[in-house]
KOLTORKE-577465 format. One line per field, with one value per atom (N, C-alpha, C): residue number from 1; residue in three letters; chain; atom name; x negated, y, z. Coordinates in Angstrom, 3 decimals, padded with zeros to 6 digits. Atoms other than C-alpha are relative to their C-alpha. Last residue first. Layout:
n <- (NUM|...) $
res <- (ALA|...) $
chain <- (A|...) $
atom <- (CA|...) $
px <- (X|...) $
py <- (Y|...) $
pz <- (Z|...) $
//
This chain:
n <- (78|78|78|77|77|77|76|76|76|75|75|75|74|74|74|73|73|73|72|72|72|71|71|71|70|70|70|69|69|69|68|68|68|67|67|67|66|66|66|65|65|65|64|64|64|63|63|63|62|62|62|61|61|61|60|60|60|59|59|59|58|58|58|57|57|57|56|56|56|55|55|55|54|54|54|53|53|53|52|52|52|51|51|51|50|50|50|49|49|49|48|48|48|47|47|47|46|46|46|45|45|45|44|44|44|43|43|43|42|42|42|41|41|41|40|40|40|39|39|39|38|38|38|37|37|37|36|36|36|35|35|35|34|34|34|33|33|33|32|32|32|31|31|31|30|30|30|29|29|29|28|28|28|27|27|27|26|26|26|25|25|25|24|24|24|23|23|23|22|22|22|21|21|21|20|20|20|19|19|19|18|18|18|17|17|17|16|16|16|15|15|15|14|14|14|13|13|13|12|12|12|11|11|11|10|10|10|9|9|9|8|8|8|7|7|7|6|6|6|5|5|5|4|4|4|3|3|3|2|2|2|1|1|1) $
res <- (UNK|UNK|UNK|UNK|UNK|UNK|UNK|UNK|UNK|UNK|UNK|UNK|UNK|UNK|UNK|UNK|UNK|UNK|UNK|UNK|UNK|UNK|UNK|UNK|UNK|UNK|UNK|UNK|UNK|UNK|UNK|UNK|UNK|UNK|UNK|UNK|UNK|UNK|UNK|UNK|UNK|UNK|UNK|UNK|UNK|UNK|UNK|UNK|UNK|UNK|UNK|UNK|UNK|UNK|UNK|UNK|UNK|UNK|UNK|UNK|UNK|UNK|UNK|UNK|UNK|UNK|UNK|UNK|UNK|UNK|UNK|UNK|UNK|UNK|UNK|UNK|UNK|UNK|UNK|UNK|UNK|UNK|UNK|UNK|UNK|UNK|UNK|UNK|UNK|UNK|UNK|UNK|UNK|UNK|UNK|UNK|UNK|UNK|UNK|UNK|UNK|UNK|UNK|UNK|UNK|UNK|UNK|UNK|UNK|UNK|UNK|UNK|UNK|UNK|UNK|UNK|UNK|UNK|UNK|UNK|UNK|UNK|UNK|UNK|UNK|UNK|UNK|UNK|UNK|UNK|UNK|UNK|UNK|UNK|UNK|UNK|UNK|UNK|UNK|UNK|UNK|UNK|UNK|UNK|UNK|UNK|UNK|UNK|UNK|UNK|UNK|UNK|UNK|UNK|UNK|UNK|UNK|UNK|UNK|UNK|UNK|UNK|UNK|UNK|UNK|UNK|UNK|UNK|UNK|UNK|UNK|UNK|UNK|UNK|UNK|UNK|UNK|UNK|UNK|UNK|UNK|UNK|UNK|UNK|UNK|UNK|UNK|UNK|UNK|UNK|UNK|UNK|UNK|UNK|UNK|UNK|UNK|UNK|UNK|UNK|UNK|UNK|UNK|UNK|UNK|UNK|UNK|UNK|UNK|UNK|UNK|UNK|UNK|UNK|UNK|UNK|UNK|UNK|UNK|UNK|UNK|UNK|UNK|UNK|UNK|UNK|UNK|UNK|UNK|UNK|UNK|UNK|UNK|UNK) $
chain <- (A|A|A|A|A|A|A|A|A|A|A|A|A|A|A|A|A|A|A|A|A|A|A|A|A|A|A|A|A|A|A|A|A|A|A|A|A|A|A|A|A|A|A|A|A|A|A|A|A|A|A|A|A|A|A|A|A|A|A|A|A|A|A|A|A|A|A|A|A|A|A|A|A|A|A|A|A|A|A|A|A|A|A|A|A|A|A|A|A|A|A|A|A|A|A|A|A|A|A|A|A|A|A|A|A|A|A|A|A|A|A|A|A|A|A|A|A|A|A|A|A|A|A|A|A|A|A|A|A|A|A|A|A|A|A|A|A|A|A|A|A|A|A|A|A|A|A|A|A|A|A|A|A|A|A|A|A|A|A|A|A|A|A|A|A|A|A|A|A|A|A|A|A|A|A|A|A|A|A|A|A|A|A|A|A|A|A|A|A|A|A|A|A|A|A|A|A|A|A|A|A|A|A|A|A|A|A|A|A|A|A|A|A|A|A|A|A|A|A|A|A|A|A|A|A|A|A|A|A|A|A|A|A|A) $
atom <- (N|CA|C|N|CA|C|N|CA|C|N|CA|C|N|CA|C|N|CA|C|N|CA|C|N|CA|C|N|CA|C|N|CA|C|N|CA|C|N|CA|C|N|CA|C|N|CA|C|N|CA|C|N|CA|C|N|CA|C|N|CA|C|N|CA|C|N|CA|C|N|CA|C|N|CA|C|N|CA|C|N|CA|C|N|CA|C|N|CA|C|N|CA|C|N|CA|C|N|CA|C|N|CA|C|N|CA|C|N|CA|C|N|CA|C|N|CA|C|N|CA|C|N|CA|C|N|CA|C|N|CA|C|N|CA|C|N|CA|C|N|CA|C|N|CA|C|N|CA|C|N|CA|C|N|CA|C|N|CA|C|N|CA|C|N|CA|C|N|CA|C|N|CA|C|N|CA|C|N|CA|C|N|CA|C|N|CA|C|N|CA|C|N|CA|C|N|CA|C|N|CA|C|N|CA|C|N|CA|C|N|CA|C|N|CA|C|N|CA|C|N|CA|C|N|CA|C|N|CA|C|N|CA|C|N|CA|C|N|CA|C|N|CA|C|N|CA|C|N|CA|C|N|CA|C|N|CA|C|N|CA|C|N|CA|C|N|CA|C|N|CA|C) $
px <- (001.367|-006.353|-000.638|000.613|-002.740|-001.394|001.299|-000.993|-000.631|000.826|002.748|-001.418|000.470|004.406|-000.690|000.502|006.118|-000.354|000.728|008.208|-000.352|-000.631|009.578|-000.964|000.732|008.450|000.631|-000.513|010.527|-001.103|-000.120|008.709|000.505|-000.316|009.095|000.003|000.311|007.694|000.409|-001.091|007.383|-000.356|000.347|004.746|001.281|000.402|005.726|-000.546|001.045|008.046|-000.573|001.243|010.173|-001.172|-000.125|013.559|-001.303|-000.767|012.822|-000.070|-000.601|011.776|000.661|000.899|011.430|000.652|-000.763|012.637|-001.017|000.792|011.605|000.718|-000.527|013.282|-001.165|-000.449|012.066|000.283|-001.267|009.913|000.419|-000.816|006.262|001.303|000.292|004.764|001.203|-001.147|004.561|-000.425|000.287|002.025|001.376|-001.206|002.280|-000.438|-000.235|-000.859|001.119|-001.201|-001.339|-000.016|000.604|-004.578|001.015|000.698|-002.955|-000.413|000.553|-000.464|-000.805|-001.171|000.394|-000.952|000.562|-001.995|001.148|-000.073|-000.118|-000.418|000.340|-001.191|-000.033|000.393|000.522|-000.347|-000.114|000.896|-000.647|-000.805|001.393|000.172|000.594|000.127|000.869|-000.251|001.776|-000.604|-001.050|000.086|000.203|-001.393|-002.022|001.126|-000.636|-005.116|001.255|000.694|-007.055|000.759|001.117|-004.190|-000.881|-000.021|-001.781|-001.328|000.692|-002.072|000.162|000.837|000.569|-000.701|000.581|002.571|-001.093|001.470|004.493|-000.385|000.646|008.273|-001.443|001.241|010.004|-000.348|-000.358|013.541|-000.989|-000.972|012.545|000.490|000.074|009.267|001.124|000.197|009.760|-000.133|001.083|011.116|-000.075|-000.421|013.238|-001.191|-001.429|013.280|000.537|000.022|009.911|001.443|-001.164|009.893|-000.056|-000.346|006.439|001.120|-000.685|006.346|000.298|-001.260|003.804|000.671|-000.695|000.383|001.503|000.995|-002.092|000.640|000.127|000.429|-000.819|001.360|-000.408|-000.215|000.754|002.899|-001.582|000.223|004.757|-000.973|000.527|004.678|-000.431|001.156|006.929|-000.454) $
py <- (-000.098|008.970|000.698|000.397|009.765|000.166|-000.554|009.841|-000.525|000.762|009.182|000.730|-000.684|010.623|-001.123|-001.299|009.964|000.643|-000.708|006.872|001.458|-001.078|005.514|000.528|-000.995|002.261|000.931|-000.874|000.000|001.039|-001.398|-002.635|000.713|-000.982|-006.340|001.334|000.783|-009.039|000.731|000.218|-006.654|-000.931|-000.534|-007.093|-000.158|-001.232|-007.377|000.684|-000.256|-010.336|001.433|-000.078|-011.104|000.299|-000.971|-010.358|000.141|000.336|-012.570|001.175|001.411|-012.393|-000.446|001.005|-008.700|-001.354|001.262|-006.156|-000.876|000.923|-002.398|-001.326|001.337|000.484|-001.044|000.375|003.948|-001.446|-000.430|004.641|-000.455|000.708|004.290|000.660|-000.185|006.109|-000.707|000.109|005.271|000.229|-000.176|006.427|-000.137|-000.366|004.922|000.070|000.538|004.848|000.549|-000.663|005.314|-000.775|-001.268|004.679|000.566|-001.145|002.656|001.195|000.053|000.417|001.249|000.318|000.443|000.010|-000.155|000.412|-000.398|001.161|000.767|000.216|-000.416|003.030|-001.143|001.020|002.417|000.766|-000.365|004.726|-001.182|-001.054|004.344|000.435|-001.187|000.869|001.188|-000.014|-001.414|001.271|-000.757|-001.422|-000.121|000.759|-004.170|000.692|-000.195|-001.827|-000.838|000.687|-003.495|000.257|-000.786|-002.213|-000.822|-000.923|-004.813|000.655|000.290|-006.485|001.154|-000.782|-006.194|-000.049|000.464|-008.617|001.169|000.308|-006.649|-000.459|000.184|-006.209|-000.350|000.939|-004.813|000.005|001.469|-003.210|-001.066|000.341|000.267|-001.454|001.520|000.156|-000.344|000.797|003.463|-001.371|-000.381|005.344|-001.120|-000.984|003.909|000.166|-000.176|001.142|001.078|-001.291|-000.450|000.337|-000.122|-003.230|001.418|-001.331|-004.022|000.013|-000.324|-007.600|001.546|-000.254|-008.314|000.283|-000.748|-009.537|000.089|-000.942|-010.772|000.879|-000.050|-012.810|001.255|000.214|-013.464|000.243|-000.934|-011.992|-000.059|-000.997|-013.828|001.079|-000.845|-017.263|001.346|-000.620|-019.358|001.214) $
pz <- (-000.137|-019.081|-001.206|001.239|-018.981|000.133|000.174|-015.548|-001.317|000.948|-015.203|-000.203|001.369|-012.130|-000.973|-000.306|-008.726|-001.419|000.988|-008.943|000.158|000.865|-005.756|-000.987|000.531|-003.909|-001.011|001.183|-001.756|-000.319|-000.412|000.562|-001.359|001.145|000.774|000.516|001.041|003.249|-001.411|000.980|005.897|-000.996|001.277|008.722|-000.951|-000.083|012.373|-001.319|000.898|012.140|000.111|-000.742|015.087|-000.781|-000.947|013.424|000.783|-001.230|010.412|000.926|000.035|006.855|001.082|-000.788|006.884|-000.166|-000.156|004.139|000.874|-000.338|004.243|000.173|-000.208|002.461|000.419|-001.402|003.243|000.189|-000.526|000.184|001.412|-000.871|-000.442|000.325|-001.423|-003.377|000.815|-000.772|-007.162|001.582|-001.457|-009.727|000.782|-000.703|-013.154|001.351|-001.431|-015.155|000.567|-000.635|-018.966|001.323|-000.764|-020.949|000.934|000.722|-023.775|000.973|001.327|-021.984|-000.387|001.017|-018.296|-001.247|001.365|-015.166|-001.001|000.897|-011.817|-001.391|001.255|-009.113|-001.028|001.008|-005.841|-001.259|001.312|-002.845|-000.972|000.155|000.830|-001.393|000.620|000.992|-000.188|001.411|003.546|-000.610|000.437|006.846|-001.414|000.043|008.163|-000.442|-001.100|008.938|000.305|-001.009|006.206|001.377|-000.157|003.809|001.089|-001.137|002.798|000.089|-001.310|-000.535|001.019|-000.314|-003.382|001.339|-001.234|-005.356|000.383|000.110|-007.941|001.275|-001.332|-008.478|-000.249|000.047|-011.431|001.451|-000.060|-011.152|-000.024|-000.818|-012.326|-000.174|-000.499|-014.093|000.932|001.252|-016.052|000.337|000.851|-012.868|-001.220|000.969|-010.065|-001.060|000.166|-007.549|-000.850|000.648|-007.911|-000.301|000.840|-005.260|-000.606|000.098|-003.800|-001.052|001.245|-002.564|000.058|-000.049|000.268|-001.487|001.043|000.688|000.242|000.484|003.390|-001.158|001.533|005.280|-000.458|000.426|008.990|-001.557|-000.929|010.466|-000.446|000.916|007.506|000.785|-000.956|009.289|-000.904|000.448|007.039|000.954) $
//
């Protein structure tokens, strides 16, 4: 599989209220992983996650990761 042209990757939520969950996430137009995720939850609640250090690649020659770790920052109430 050629992941260098993939348009999305797996965001791994490594702590917080969604610990252990994964979500498919699109790359930025620049091709970089998103620095921050806002995930909608029940009843006007959103969880904010920021990019961690962990990256996974399908192979040594891939320029885009297939998975990126995200750490919990805060819960926002609307």
